[in-house]
VEXDREN-2710 file (C-alpha; in Angstrom, 1 decimal):
% VEXDREN-2710
k/r/px/py/pz
1/UNK/134.3/117.7/128.2
2/UNK/131.9/117.1/125.3
3/UNK/134.8/116.4/122.8
4/UNK/135.9/113.2/124.8
5/UNK/132.4/111.8/125.0
6/UNK/133.3/109.1/122.8
7/UNK/136.2/107.9/124.8
8/UNK/135.3/108.7/128.3
9/UNK/132.0/108.4/130.5
10/UNK/129.9/111.1/130.8
11/UNK/127.4/112.1/133.4
12/UNK/124.3/114.7/132.5
13/UNK/121.5/115.9/134.5
14/UNK/118.5/117.2/133.1
15/UNK/116.1/120.0/134.7
16/UNK/113.9/117.0/135.5
17/UNK/116.6/114.9/137.2
18/UNK/117.1/112.3/134.9
19/UNK/120.4/110.8/134.8
20/UNK/122.3/109.6/132.0
21/UNK/125.4/107.4/133.0
22/UNK/127.8/105.6/130.3
23/UNK/130.9/103.6/131.3
24/UNK/134.2/104.2/129.8
25/UNK/134.8/103.0/126.2
26/UNK/137.5/100.1/126.1
27/UNK/139.2/99.3/122.7
28/UNK/138.8/96.1/121.4
29/UNK/140.0/93.9/118.5
30/UNK/137.5/92.3/116.1
31/UNK/137.3/90.9/112.7
32/UNK/135.3/92.6/110.0
33/UNK/131.9/91.0/109.1
34/UNK/131.6/88.5/106.0
35/UNK/128.9/86.2/104.5
36/UNK/129.4/82.3/104.0
37/UNK/126.6/80.3/102.3
38/UNK/126.5/76.6/102.9
39/UNK/125.8/74.7/99.5
40/UNK/125.4/71.0/98.8
41/UNK/123.1/68.4/97.7
42/UNK/120.1/67.2/100.0
43/UNK/120.6/65.3/103.2
44/UNK/124.6/66.4/103.8
45/UNK/123.9/67.9/106.9
46/UNK/123.6/71.8/105.7
47/UNK/120.9/72.6/108.4
48/UNK/122.8/70.9/110.9
49/UNK/125.7/72.7/110.5
50/UNK/123.9/76.1/110.3
51/UNK/122.4/75.4/113.7
52/UNK/125.9/74.7/115.1
53/UNK/127.5/77.8/114.1
54/UNK/124.4/80.2/115.1
55/UNK/124.0/78.4/118.4
56/UNK/120.6/77.7/118.1
57/UNK/118.2/75.3/116.4
58/UNK/116.6/77.7/114.1
59/UNK/116.5/75.6/110.9
60/UNK/114.4/72.3/111.0
61/UNK/116.5/69.4/110.8
62/UNK/115.2/65.6/110.0
63/UNK/116.6/62.5/108.3
64/UNK/114.2/63.3/105.2
65/UNK/116.1/64.8/102.5
66/UNK/114.8/68.1/101.3
67/UNK/113.6/69.6/104.5
68/UNK/114.8/73.1/103.7
69/UNK/113.6/74.9/100.8
70/UNK/114.3/78.7/101.4
71/UNK/117.4/80.1/102.4
72/UNK/117.7/81.3/105.8
73/UNK/120.3/83.9/107.3
74/UNK/121.7/83.6/110.8
75/UNK/124.4/85.6/113.0
76/UNK/127.0/83.0/113.5
77/UNK/129.9/82.7/115.8
78/UNK/133.2/80.5/115.4
79/UNK/136.2/81.5/117.9
80/UNK/136.8/85.3/117.4
81/UNK/134.9/85.4/114.1
82/UNK/131.2/87.1/113.9
83/UNK/129.6/86.5/110.2
84/UNK/126.5/86.0/108.7
85/UNK/125.7/82.4/107.7
86/UNK/123.1/81.3/105.0
87/UNK/121.4/77.9/104.8
88/UNK/120.4/76.6/101.6
89/UNK/118.2/74.2/100.1
90/UNK/119.6/71.0/98.5
91/UNK/121.0/71.2/94.9
92/UNK/119.2/69.0/92.5
93/UNK/119.1/69.0/88.8
94/UNK/115.5/69.4/87.4
95/UNK/113.5/72.0/85.3
96/UNK/113.9/75.8/86.3
97/UNK/109.9/76.2/86.5
98/UNK/109.3/73.0/89.0
99/UNK/109.5/73.6/92.6
100/UNK/113.1/71.8/93.0
101/UNK/114.0/74.1/90.1
102/UNK/112.7/77.4/92.1
103/UNK/114.8/76.1/95.2
104/UNK/117.7/75.8/93.3
105/UNK/117.4/79.5/92.2
106/UNK/117.4/80.7/95.7
107/UNK/120.4/78.6/96.4
108/UNK/122.2/80.4/93.5
109/UNK/121.0/83.7/94.8
110/UNK/122.5/82.9/98.2
111/UNK/125.7/81.9/96.1
112/UNK/126.0/85.5/94.3
113/UNK/125.4/87.4/97.8
114/UNK/128.2/85.2/99.8
115/UNK/131.8/86.5/100.1
116/UNK/132.7/82.5/100.4
117/UNK/131.0/79.4/100.1
118/UNK/131.1/76.4/102.4
119/UNK/130.6/73.3/99.9
120/UNK/129.4/70.2/102.1
121/UNK/129.8/66.6/101.1
122/UNK/128.7/63.7/103.0
123/UNK/132.0/61.9/104.2
124/UNK/130.0/58.8/105.2
125/UNK/128.1/58.1/101.7
126/UNK/131.2/59.5/99.7
127/UNK/131.1/61.5/96.5
128/UNK/128.1/61.3/94.5
129/UNK/127.6/62.2/90.8
130/UNK/125.4/65.6/92.0
131/UNK/128.5/66.3/94.2
132/UNK/130.5/66.6/91.1
133/UNK/128.0/68.3/89.0
134/UNK/127.3/71.3/91.5
135/UNK/131.2/71.3/92.3
136/UNK/131.4/72.9/88.9
137/UNK/128.6/75.1/89.4
138/UNK/130.5/76.5/92.6
139/UNK/133.8/76.8/90.9
140/UNK/132.1/78.5/88.2
141/UNK/130.8/81.4/90.7
142/UNK/134.3/82.9/91.3
143/UNK/134.0/83.1/95.1
144/UNK/136.3/81.5/97.7
145/UNK/135.3/77.6/98.3
146/UNK/135.7/75.9/101.6
147/UNK/135.1/72.2/101.1
148/UNK/133.7/70.5/104.2
149/UNK/133.3/66.7/104.6
150/UNK/130.5/66.8/107.0
151/UNK/129.6/63.3/109.0
152/UNK/133.5/62.7/109.2
153/UNK/133.1/61.5/112.9
154/UNK/135.1/58.2/113.7
155/UNK/136.8/56.2/110.9
156/UNK/133.8/55.5/109.0
157/UNK/134.2/59.0/107.1
158/UNK/137.7/58.8/106.7
159/UNK/137.8/57.1/103.0
160/UNK/135.0/59.9/102.0
161/UNK/137.4/62.9/103.5
162/UNK/140.1/61.6/101.0
163/UNK/137.9/61.1/98.3
164/UNK/136.9/64.7/98.2
165/UNK/140.4/65.8/97.1
166/UNK/139.2/64.8/93.7
167/UNK/136.6/67.6/93.3
168/UNK/139.6/69.8/93.0
169/UNK/138.2/72.4/95.5
170/UNK/141.3/72.4/97.9
171/UNK/141.9/70.3/100.9
172/UNK/138.6/69.3/102.7
173/UNK/138.0/70.2/106.1
174/UNK/136.6/67.1/108.0
175/UNK/134.1/67.7/110.6
176/UNK/130.8/66.8/112.4
177/UNK/127.9/69.3/112.6
178/UNK/126.0/67.0/114.8
179/UNK/128.8/66.4/117.4
180/UNK/130.9/69.7/117.1
181/UNK/133.9/67.9/116.0
182/UNK/136.6/69.6/113.6
183/UNK/135.4/73.3/113.9
184/UNK/139.1/74.3/114.6
185/UNK/140.1/73.2/111.3
186/UNK/137.1/75.2/109.8
187/UNK/138.2/78.3/111.5
188/UNK/141.6/78.2/110.2
189/UNK/139.9/77.4/106.6
190/UNK/137.8/80.6/106.6
191/UNK/140.6/82.6/107.8
192/UNK/142.7/81.4/105.1
193/UNK/140.0/81.8/102.5
194/UNK/139.0/85.4/103.6
195/UNK/142.3/87.1/104.9
196/UNK/140.8/90.6/104.6
197/UNK/137.5/89.9/106.1
198/UNK/138.8/88.1/109.0
199/UNK/141.9/90.4/109.7
200/UNK/141.6/92.1/113.3
201/UNK/140.6/95.8/113.1
202/UNK/140.5/98.1/116.1
203/UNK/136.6/98.7/117.4
204/UNK/135.3/100.7/120.5
205/UNK/132.6/99.2/122.3
206/UNK/130.1/101.6/124.7
207/UNK/127.8/100.4/126.9
208/UNK/124.2/101.5/126.3
209/UNK/122.9/103.7/128.9
210/UNK/120.1/102.5/131.3
211/UNK/116.7/102.9/130.2
212/UNK/114.7/105.8/131.8
213/UNK/112.2/104.8/134.2
214/UNK/108.9/107.1/134.0
215/UNK/107.4/108.7/137.2
216/UNK/104.0/107.4/138.1
217/UNK/102.2/110.6/137.3
218/UNK/103.2/110.6/133.8
219/UNK/101.7/108.6/130.5
220/UNK/104.6/106.8/128.6
221/UNK/105.8/103.9/126.6
222/UNK/108.0/100.8/126.7
223/UNK/108.8/101.6/122.8
224/UNK/112.3/101.2/121.8
225/UNK/112.7/102.7/118.4
226/UNK/116.7/101.5/118.0
227/UNK/115.3/97.7/118.3
228/UNK/114.0/95.8/115.0
229/UNK/109.8/95.4/115.3
230/UNK/109.4/91.8/115.1
231/UNK/106.6/90.9/113.0
232/UNK/105.0/87.3/112.2
233/UNK/103.0/86.5/109.1
234/UNK/100.7/83.5/110.1
235/UNK/97.8/81.9/108.4
236/UNK/96.4/78.8/106.7
237/UNK/98.3/77.0/104.1
238/UNK/98.3/78.9/100.4
239/UNK/97.1/81.9/102.1
240/UNK/99.9/84.1/100.5
241/UNK/102.4/84.7/103.5
242/UNK/105.4/84.1/101.4
243/UNK/104.3/86.2/98.2
244/UNK/103.2/89.1/100.5
245/UNK/106.6/89.1/102.3
246/UNK/108.0/89.3/98.8
247/UNK/105.9/92.1/97.9
248/UNK/106.9/94.0/101.1
249/UNK/110.3/93.5/100.6
250/UNK/110.2/94.5/96.8
251/UNK/112.4/91.2/95.7
252/UNK/111.7/87.6/95.4
253/UNK/113.3/86.6/98.6
254/UNK/111.1/83.7/99.6
255/UNK/110.1/80.6/97.6
256/UNK/106.8/81.1/96.0
257/UNK/104.6/78.9/93.9
258/UNK/100.9/77.3/93.6
259/UNK/101.7/74.4/95.9
260/UNK/100.4/74.4/99.1
261/UNK/102.5/74.1/102.0
262/UNK/106.0/75.1/100.5
263/UNK/107.3/77.2/103.4
264/UNK/108.6/74.9/106.4
265/UNK/110.9/76.6/108.3
266/UNK/110.2/80.3/109.9
267/UNK/112.5/82.4/107.8
268/UNK/113.5/85.9/109.7
269/UNK/114.3/88.8/107.4
270/UNK/115.6/92.2/108.4
271/UNK/114.7/95.4/106.5
272/UNK/114.2/98.9/107.0
273/UNK/110.5/100.2/106.3
274/UNK/109.8/103.7/105.4
275/UNK/107.2/105.5/107.6
276/UNK/104.8/108.3/106.8
277/UNK/106.7/111.0/108.4
278/UNK/109.5/110.3/106.5
279/UNK/111.6/108.2/108.7
280/UNK/112.8/104.9/108.6
281/UNK/112.0/101.7/111.2
282/UNK/114.1/98.7/111.3
283/UNK/111.8/95.7/111.2
284/UNK/112.3/91.8/111.1
285/UNK/109.7/89.8/109.4
286/UNK/109.1/86.1/110.0
287/UNK/107.6/84.1/107.1
288/UNK/106.0/80.9/108.7
289/UNK/104.3/77.6/107.9
290/UNK/100.9/77.4/107.0
291/UNK/98.9/76.2/110.2
292/UNK/96.4/73.5/109.6
293/UNK/93.9/72.0/112.0
294/UNK/95.6/69.9/114.6
295/UNK/93.8/66.9/113.8
296/UNK/95.0/67.0/110.2
297/UNK/98.7/67.3/111.2
298/UNK/100.0/63.8/111.0
299/UNK/103.6/63.9/109.3
300/UNK/106.6/64.6/111.6
301/UNK/107.9/67.2/109.3
302/UNK/104.9/69.2/109.2
303/UNK/104.6/69.1/113.0
304/UNK/107.9/70.4/113.1
305/UNK/107.1/73.1/111.0
306/UNK/104.0/74.2/112.9
307/UNK/106.1/73.9/116.2
308/UNK/108.6/76.3/114.4
309/UNK/105.4/79.0/113.4
310/UNK/104.4/78.9/117.2
311/UNK/108.1/79.6/118.2
312/UNK/107.9/82.7/115.6
313/UNK/104.7/83.9/117.4
314/UNK/106.0/83.9/120.9
315/UNK/109.3/85.9/119.7
316/UNK/107.4/88.2/117.7
317/UNK/105.8/91.4/118.9
318/UNK/103.1/91.9/116.3
319/UNK/101.2/89.1/114.5
320/UNK/99.5/89.6/111.1
321/UNK/97.0/87.1/110.6
322/UNK/96.6/86.6/106.9
323/UNK/93.0/85.5/105.3
324/UNK/92.0/84.5/102.3
325/UNK/89.2/86.9/101.0
326/UNK/87.4/83.9/99.2
327/UNK/87.3/82.2/102.3
328/UNK/87.9/84.6/105.1
329/UNK/87.6/83.6/108.8
330/UNK/87.3/79.7/108.8
331/UNK/87.5/78.3/112.1
332/UNK/91.3/77.4/111.4
333/UNK/91.7/81.5/111.0
334/UNK/90.1/81.9/114.3
335/UNK/92.0/79.6/116.2
336/UNK/95.4/80.9/114.8
337/UNK/94.1/84.9/116.0
338/UNK/93.2/83.4/119.4
339/UNK/96.5/81.7/119.8
340/UNK/98.4/84.9/119.1
341/UNK/96.0/86.6/121.5
342/UNK/96.7/84.2/124.4
343/UNK/100.5/84.8/123.4
344/UNK/99.9/88.3/124.3
345/UNK/100.8/89.7/120.8
346/UNK/99.4/92.6/119.1
347/UNK/97.4/91.5/115.9
348/UNK/96.6/93.0/112.6
349/UNK/94.0/91.2/110.3
350/UNK/95.2/91.5/106.7
351/UNK/92.6/90.1/104.0
352/UNK/94.8/88.8/101.0
353/UNK/93.6/88.4/97.5
354/UNK/91.5/91.6/97.7
355/UNK/92.1/92.2/93.8
356/UNK/89.5/89.1/93.2
357/UNK/86.5/91.0/95.4
358/UNK/83.5/92.4/93.8
359/UNK/82.1/95.5/95.7
360/UNK/85.2/96.0/97.8
361/UNK/83.5/98.7/100.3
362/UNK/80.6/96.5/101.0
363/UNK/82.9/93.5/101.6
364/UNK/85.4/95.4/103.9
365/UNK/82.6/96.5/106.2
366/UNK/81.3/93.2/106.3
367/UNK/84.9/91.9/107.0
368/UNK/85.3/94.4/110.1
369/UNK/81.9/93.6/111.4
370/UNK/82.8/89.7/111.4
371/UNK/86.2/90.5/113.0
372/UNK/84.6/92.6/115.8
373/UNK/81.8/89.5/116.4
374/UNK/84.3/86.4/115.9
375/UNK/87.1/88.2/118.0
376/UNK/85.8/90.0/120.8
377/UNK/89.0/89.5/122.8
378/UNK/91.1/91.5/120.0
379/UNK/88.2/93.9/119.4
380/UNK/89.2/96.9/117.5
381/UNK/92.1/94.9/115.8
382/UNK/92.7/96.6/112.2
383/UNK/91.4/94.8/109.3
384/UNK/93.5/95.8/106.3
385/UNK/92.7/94.4/102.8
386/UNK/95.9/93.7/100.7
387/UNK/96.8/92.2/97.6
388/UNK/100.4/90.5/97.2
389/UNK/100.0/90.2/93.5
390/UNK/99.3/94.1/92.7
391/UNK/100.8/95.4/95.9
392/UNK/97.8/97.1/96.6
393/UNK/97.3/97.9/100.6
394/UNK/100.8/97.5/101.4
395/UNK/101.3/100.8/102.6
396/UNK/98.0/100.7/104.9
397/UNK/99.4/97.3/106.4
398/UNK/102.8/98.7/107.2
399/UNK/101.1/102.0/109.0
400/UNK/98.8/99.4/111.0
401/UNK/101.5/97.3/112.3
402/UNK/103.2/100.2/113.4
403/UNK/100.4/102.0/115.0
404/UNK/99.1/98.5/116.9
405/UNK/102.9/98.4/118.0
406/UNK/102.9/101.6/119.8
407/UNK/99.4/100.5/121.2
408/UNK/100.9/97.6/122.5
409/UNK/103.9/99.2/124.3
410/UNK/101.7/101.8/126.0
411/UNK/101.7/102.8/129.6
412/UNK/99.2/104.6/131.5
413/UNK/99.7/106.7/134.2
414/UNK/98.3/105.5/137.6
415/UNK/96.3/109.0/138.4
416/UNK/94.3/108.4/135.2
417/UNK/93.9/105.0/135.5
418/UNK/91.9/105.8/139.1
419/UNK/90.2/108.9/137.6
420/UNK/88.8/106.2/135.1
421/UNK/87.9/103.6/137.8
422/UNK/86.0/105.8/140.1
423/UNK/83.8/107.1/137.0
424/UNK/83.3/103.4/136.1
425/UNK/82.4/102.2/139.6
426/UNK/79.9/104.9/139.9
427/UNK/78.2/103.8/136.6
428/UNK/78.1/100.2/137.4
429/UNK/79.6/99.1/140.9
430/UNK/80.7/95.1/141.1
431/UNK/78.0/92.7/142.4
432/UNK/77.6/91.7/145.9
433/UNK/78.5/88.1/146.5
434/UNK/76.9/86.2/149.7
435/UNK/75.6/89.2/151.2
436/UNK/79.1/91.3/151.0
437/UNK/79.9/93.9/148.4
438/UNK/83.0/93.5/146.0
439/UNK/85.3/96.6/146.7
440/UNK/87.8/97.8/144.1
441/UNK/89.8/100.5/145.7
442/UNK/92.9/101.0/143.5
443/UNK/94.3/100.2/139.8
444/UNK/97.6/100.6/138.4
445/UNK/99.6/99.2/135.3
446/UNK/102.7/97.5/136.2
447/UNK/103.8/96.8/132.7
448/UNK/103.1/96.7/129.0
449/UNK/103.9/94.5/126.0
450/UNK/100.8/93.8/126.2
451/UNK/99.1/96.4/128.5
452/UNK/98.8/94.4/132.0
453/UNK/96.8/96.0/134.8
454/UNK/96.3/95.1/138.5
455/UNK/93.2/96.0/140.7
456/UNK/93.3/96.2/144.5
457/UNK/90.5/95.5/146.5
458/UNK/88.6/92.9/148.7
459/UNK/86.9/89.8/147.7
460/UNK/88.1/89.9/144.2
461/UNK/88.7/86.5/143.7
462/UNK/84.5/86.4/143.7
463/UNK/84.8/89.1/141.1
464/UNK/82.4/87.8/138.1
465/UNK/84.1/87.1/134.6
466/UNK/81.3/89.4/133.2
467/UNK/82.4/92.3/135.1
468/UNK/86.2/91.7/134.4
469/UNK/85.2/91.5/130.9
470/UNK/83.4/95.2/131.3
471/UNK/86.4/96.5/132.7
472/UNK/88.6/95.5/129.8
473/UNK/86.1/96.9/127.1
474/UNK/86.0/99.9/129.1
475/UNK/89.6/100.1/129.5
476/UNK/90.1/99.8/125.8
477/UNK/87.4/102.1/124.7
478/UNK/88.6/104.8/127.3
479/UNK/92.1/104.7/126.3
480/UNK/92.0/103.7/122.9
481/UNK/93.5/100.4/123.2
482/UNK/92.6/98.7/119.9
483/UNK/93.8/95.2/118.6
484/UNK/95.9/94.5/121.7
485/UNK/95.1/91.8/124.6
486/UNK/94.4/93.2/127.8
487/UNK/95.5/91.5/130.9
488/UNK/94.2/92.0/134.4
489/UNK/95.1/90.6/137.6
490/UNK/93.7/91.0/141.1
491/UNK/95.6/91.7/144.4
492/UNK/93.3/91.1/147.4
493/UNK/93.6/92.3/150.9
494/UNK/94.0/89.4/153.4
495/UNK/91.7/88.3/156.0
496/UNK/93.4/89.6/159.4
497/UNK/92.4/86.1/161.0
498/UNK/94.3/84.2/158.4
499/UNK/98.0/83.5/158.5
500/UNK/99.0/85.2/155.3
501/UNK/99.0/88.9/155.1
502/UNK/98.4/89.3/151.5
503/UNK/97.7/87.5/148.4
504/UNK/97.4/87.6/144.5
505/UNK/94.0/86.4/143.3
END
């Protein structure tokens, strides 16, 4: 009965015989969602607590103070509580136009967006004058405050816990973000500070239907429009990555400035992007630290930042390689693009600071020619001129990202592939090896993301790399696969006199 669809499983059959099956929904109890911001002076363990609550090592952690600069959001879990947690930069007193002043402005923005504040102090070092100063700032914000005495493991931190009462922010919660001690007390403090948001409400959970499997004689796609499109913005230091993301978002969400290397963490930001057809697509943008040549990366903190950038590339679907229009296609730019290609990600090349370019039409044609020549493994990757200062080219950039993502998810039917293979072999058959001709009999695409093709035949282990490149380029041109890496694996028939029956080559 259609009226009971929300409460009872249904089973529908289309004329094509595709089945849609859902299990019965089950009522559950869950608290409402809310936002907590972690605030405190540098090196009190804010990022360590953040990582503990989200259950992942998302934020960089080091003994050096001032590691965190931007505010980072994550989905946290504590008991039956599910909430958004914001990690912030350490509060420091400085001029508003300085780097630390801009960092403090980011922290103040996190305070305004939060429902409650976790104010951290270091129980081992005790209260410092900065703690008292920023406690006044937090008190004036008019938000519920939970005082947390971090690093309180053992007896060494207990004097600092008792000293925290003098801040006048209520009873401190002693815990250890590093060792996971005292989180039951934090749970109780959150429930007490936010009684309405943590009250249990009825909810219904419904299991999603299994994905549809396409028949072999149909083209299709592995694209799931309901999942956020994950985009990593990468490039050399001071290429304008954070400024570009701020322009896309329409707000000063990320810390920017003339200094090179401001960004350290890879910050993920969710947003809804309008599409040319009038729809809206959910996306997740990752701002990353600038990547210098490996020989120039010596400090431990920069190595951690680069490792975080590499992780963002691996978890993304589309990588935007941001170039500086004044010095484009440096060796490091090509190395970054090649890294994204080897990771199997779709690529868009964005040329920033386009407002400084003279004769833009001639320069754009030159850029596209250089991209095709220097990045043959990503031939056809979109080259989009943008300006993060004026906002020009942003719409074209987002359209290119959506287009190349659809290509990255594309599946080609086996029938079309084998018609293509017959034409290719007729025009240029593979060469003979040791007097025996290599035979390619069959091709199919077992998966996308990126497009991956498997060819079947004899003597494929001797197939020259040049002929494999010929097949890849022909696939790219015939089926319109620009800007995505193409993978080919070979499945050869076994020698009947060998013990094995089949082998992957």
